[in-house]
C-alpha positions as CSV (number, residue, x, y, z in Angstrom):
1,M,119.2,145.1,88.5
2,K,118.5,142.1,85.7
3,N,122.4,140.6,85.3
4,D,123.3,142.2,88.6
5,I,121.1,139.5,90.6
6,I,121.2,136.8,87.6
7,S,125.3,136.9,89.0
8,L,124.4,137.4,92.5
9,V,122.4,134.4,92.9
10,R,124.6,131.9,90.4
11,D,127.9,132.8,93.1
12,T,125.5,133.0,96.3
13,L,124.3,129.4,94.7
14,V,127.5,128.7,94.4
15,E,129.0,129.7,98.1
16,A,125.7,127.7,99.6
17,G,126.9,124.6,97.7
18,S,130.8,124.5,98.8
19,S,131.4,126.7,102.1
20,F,130.6,126.4,105.7
21,R,129.9,129.4,107.5
22,E,132.6,130.8,109.8
23,D,130.5,129.7,112.8
24,K,129.9,126.4,111.7
25,K,133.5,125.7,111.4
26,A,133.7,126.2,114.7
27,A,131.4,124.9,115.7
28,Y,133.5,121.2,114.5
29,K,137.0,123.1,116.1
30,R,134.9,122.6,119.5
31,A,134.0,119.2,118.5
32,I,136.9,118.0,117.8
33,A,139.1,119.2,121.3
34,A,136.3,117.5,123.6
35,E,135.3,114.6,121.3
36,T,137.2,111.6,123.2
37,N,136.3,109.1,121.1
38,E,139.2,109.2,118.6
39,K,137.8,107.3,115.3
40,A,135.1,110.0,116.1
41,K,137.6,112.5,116.1
42,W,139.3,111.7,113.1
43,V,135.6,111.7,110.9
44,L,134.7,115.0,112.3
45,Q,138.6,116.6,112.1
46,T,138.2,114.9,108.2
47,V,134.7,116.4,107.4
48,L,136.1,120.1,108.6
49,E,139.1,119.6,106.1
50,N,136.7,118.4,103.2
51,A,134.5,121.4,103.5
52,E,137.8,124.0,103.6
53,A,139.5,122.4,100.6
54,A,136.0,122.4,98.4
55,E,135.9,126.3,99.9
56,K,139.3,127.0,98.3
57,N,138.5,125.3,95.1
58,H,134.9,126.3,94.9
59,S,133.9,123.1,94.7
60,P,131.3,120.9,96.1
61,L,131.0,119.5,100.0
62,C,129.3,116.2,98.5
63,D,128.3,114.0,95.6
64,D,125.1,114.9,96.3
65,T,125.1,118.5,96.0
66,G,121.7,119.3,96.3
67,I,117.7,120.2,95.9
68,P,117.6,123.3,95.9
69,H,115.6,125.4,98.5
70,L,115.4,129.1,99.0
71,V,114.1,131.5,102.0
72,L,113.6,134.9,100.2
73,E,113.0,138.1,103.1
74,I,111.2,141.2,101.5
75,G,112.1,143.9,103.6
76,P,108.3,146.7,104.1
77,D,109.6,149.1,102.2
78,C,111.4,146.7,99.3
79,A,109.0,145.6,95.9
80,L,109.4,142.1,94.3
81,S,107.9,141.7,90.6
82,G,107.3,138.7,88.6
83,R,110.4,139.8,86.9
84,M,113.1,139.3,89.8
85,L,111.4,135.5,90.5
86,D,112.2,134.8,86.5
87,D,115.8,136.3,87.6
88,I,116.4,134.1,90.0
89,R,115.1,131.3,89.1
90,E,117.9,132.2,85.8
91,G,120.5,133.0,88.6
92,V,119.5,129.0,90.5
93,R,120.3,127.8,86.8
94,Q,123.3,128.9,86.1
95,G,124.7,128.2,89.6
96,L,124.0,124.9,89.5
97,R,126.3,124.6,85.6
98,K,128.8,126.6,88.1
99,L,129.0,124.0,91.2
100,P,128.5,121.7,89.1
101,G,125.1,120.0,90.4
102,R,125.1,116.5,90.4
103,P,122.3,116.0,87.5
104,M,119.4,114.5,89.6
105,G,116.6,116.0,87.0
106,I,114.0,113.3,85.8
107,M,111.6,114.5,82.7
108,G,108.7,113.2,81.7
109,D,105.1,114.2,82.5
110,D,103.8,113.3,86.1
111,S,103.9,109.8,85.7
112,R,107.1,109.4,84.1
113,R,109.1,111.6,86.9
114,I,107.5,109.7,89.4
115,D,108.3,105.7,88.5
116,Q,111.9,107.9,87.1
117,S,111.0,106.3,83.0
118,G,111.7,109.2,81.7
119,G,115.6,109.0,82.3
120,L,117.6,112.0,83.9
121,N,118.5,115.4,81.6
122,P,121.9,116.1,81.5
123,D,122.1,119.1,82.7
124,P,122.5,119.6,86.4
125,A,120.9,122.7,85.5
126,G,117.8,120.3,85.2
127,V,116.9,120.0,89.0
128,E,114.1,122.2,89.5
129,P,114.2,124.7,92.9
130,A,112.0,124.0,95.5
131,P,108.8,127.0,96.2
132,I,109.9,130.1,97.3
133,L,108.9,130.2,100.9
134,I,108.3,134.7,101.1
135,R,108.5,136.2,104.4
136,R,109.2,139.8,106.1
137,C,111.7,141.2,107.2
138,E,112.8,144.7,109.1
139,E,115.0,145.4,107.5
140,N,114.6,147.6,104.2
141,V,115.8,145.0,102.0
142,L,115.9,142.7,99.8
143,R,117.6,139.7,101.2
144,L,117.7,135.7,98.7
145,H,119.0,132.5,101.2
146,I,119.8,129.9,99.5
147,L,120.0,126.6,100.7
148,M,120.9,122.9,99.1
149,F,118.7,119.9,100.3
150,G,120.7,116.3,100.0
151,G,118.6,113.1,100.1
152,G,119.8,110.8,102.7
153,P,117.9,113.8,105.1
154,A,115.1,113.9,103.5
155,I,115.2,109.7,103.6
156,R,115.5,110.4,107.2
157,A,112.5,112.8,108.1
158,K,110.1,112.9,109.8
159,T,107.0,114.8,109.6
160,Y,103.9,113.6,112.1
161,R,101.3,114.8,114.8
162,V,102.9,114.1,118.9
163,F,100.2,114.4,121.3
164,H,101.6,117.0,124.1
165,K,99.1,116.3,126.9
166,H,99.6,120.1,127.9
167,N,103.0,119.3,129.0
168,T,106.5,120.5,126.5
169,Q,108.5,117.7,128.0
170,L,106.1,115.2,126.2
171,V,107.1,116.9,122.4
172,L,110.6,117.4,123.5
173,D,110.6,113.6,123.9
174,E,109.3,111.9,120.6
175,I,111.6,114.5,119.3
176,V,114.6,113.2,120.8
177,A,113.2,110.0,119.7
178,W,112.4,110.7,117.0
179,A,116.1,112.1,116.2
180,K,118.0,108.9,117.5
181,E,116.2,106.8,115.5
182,S,116.9,108.5,112.5
183,V,120.4,109.7,113.6
184,A,121.2,105.6,114.1
185,Q,120.1,105.1,110.1
186,L,121.7,109.0,108.4
187,G,125.1,107.5,107.9
188,C,126.6,110.4,106.9
189,S,126.5,111.7,110.7
190,P,127.3,114.7,112.5
191,C,124.4,116.0,112.2
192,T,122.1,119.3,112.5
193,L,119.3,119.0,114.0
194,A,117.0,121.0,111.8
195,V,112.7,121.5,114.0
196,G,109.9,123.0,112.7
197,V,107.0,123.5,115.5
198,G,104.0,124.1,114.1
199,R,99.5,123.7,113.5
200,S,99.7,121.6,110.1
201,H,102.3,119.9,107.9
202,F,103.6,122.3,105.7
203,E,103.7,125.2,108.4
204,A,106.0,123.1,110.0
205,T,108.1,122.0,107.5
206,S,108.5,125.2,106.7
207,L,109.9,126.4,109.9
208,M,112.2,123.1,109.7
209,L,113.7,125.0,106.7
210,Q,113.2,128.9,108.6
211,A,115.4,127.1,111.1
212,Q,117.7,126.4,109.1
213,V,117.9,130.4,107.7
214,D,118.3,132.0,111.5
215,G,119.8,129.0,113.0
216,R,123.5,130.0,115.1
217,Y,126.1,127.5,116.1
218,D,126.9,129.4,119.0
219,K,123.8,130.2,120.1
220,Q,121.6,127.7,121.7
221,S,118.4,128.1,123.4
222,E,117.4,125.9,125.8
223,M,114.9,123.8,124.8
224,E,117.4,123.7,121.4
225,A,120.3,122.2,123.9
226,E,118.6,119.9,125.9
227,I,117.7,117.9,122.4
228,T,121.2,117.9,121.2
229,R,122.4,117.6,124.5
230,R,119.9,113.5,125.0
231,V,121.3,112.6,121.3
232,N,124.9,112.6,122.1
233,E,123.7,110.8,125.1
234,A,123.0,108.1,122.4
235,N,126.7,107.6,121.7
236,I,126.3,106.9,118.0
237,G,128.4,108.4,116.6
238,P,130.2,110.5,114.2
239,L,129.5,108.0,111.0
240,G,127.7,105.9,113.9
241,L,131.8,105.0,115.3
242,G,130.2,106.1,118.6
243,G,132.1,109.0,120.9
244,N,129.8,112.2,122.1
245,T,129.0,114.0,118.6
246,S,126.2,113.2,117.1
247,V,124.9,116.1,116.3
248,I,126.8,118.9,116.6
249,A,123.3,121.3,117.0
250,T,119.4,121.9,117.2
251,F,118.0,124.7,115.1
252,M,114.3,124.8,116.3
253,K,111.6,127.2,115.3
254,V,108.7,127.1,116.9
255,G,105.7,128.8,115.1
256,P,101.3,129.8,116.2
257,Q,99.7,126.7,117.7
258,R,96.2,126.6,117.6
259,A,93.7,125.2,120.4
260,S,94.4,121.7,120.0
261,G,95.8,118.7,121.7
262,V,98.2,118.1,118.9
263,R,101.7,119.4,117.8
264,I,102.4,118.9,114.0
265,V,106.3,118.4,114.7
266,C,108.9,118.1,111.1
267,V,112.2,116.3,112.4
268,R,114.8,117.0,109.4
269,P,118.8,114.9,110.8
270,T,121.1,116.7,108.3
271,C,123.7,115.8,107.2
272,C,127.5,116.0,108.5
273,F,127.3,119.0,104.7
274,E,123.9,120.6,106.0
275,P,123.1,123.1,106.3
276,R,125.0,124.2,102.7
277,I,123.6,127.5,102.8
278,A,124.8,131.0,101.6
279,T,123.1,134.8,102.3
280,V,122.8,137.4,100.1
281,D,120.9,140.5,99.7
282,L,120.1,141.2,96.2
283,E,118.0,144.7,96.3
284,Q,118.0,147.6,99.4
285,A,115.0,149.8,99.4
């Protein structure tokens, strides 16, 4: 079982970093067919061609190969041990070497890691994954989702409070305003907007992560569709070249809310290659 988990995680990380899901490929093809701006159409075609080549060669979609972010789903009768978590981390290390990931890990103590004076770890496995997010699922499986997060979207993301004034539209207006600003500054667009709405900064950010796991390009809620439409109306376009495809889709997850005048919102404008995600079942009960 140990070797199975390690190899499954290793290969899933490579898949996440080197391929588009089928629903994302279909979304790009729809966008290409609908785009009237020739420069924008060319960008969309080039991104899709790049993704197809990366998948064929099992090579990275982007030179910023990303930081592993893991979501682990546990069924009602499944057990998770510390040793299994160790195996998952080992699988991540092996996957980063196999992809290969770009060496981005900074060495040294807390201060040296902040100011980068500790030097760069030459091993791709020196890139530590983010803390694992664990949630329950109804199926009796231990299911792992691996997402590779690039630096550009992190720079342009925003997590802050919104005064809702008992009006959902005001929250959507703020999300659209943030998205227009961040998409215009990101550069490597079109984006998939990932949005989480929660009671705290931690919860909103974790919901943003879960939105990317659960989101589908072929199924958009009314709020998701409205955000996508309004940002696209800004005519930013792929790479900022204009056109009606600034955003391919919006993935939004709204969590429990509290009796309060504010909602904490996290908006991440994922780049044209994100969400870079792959999923594997590690164990069945």
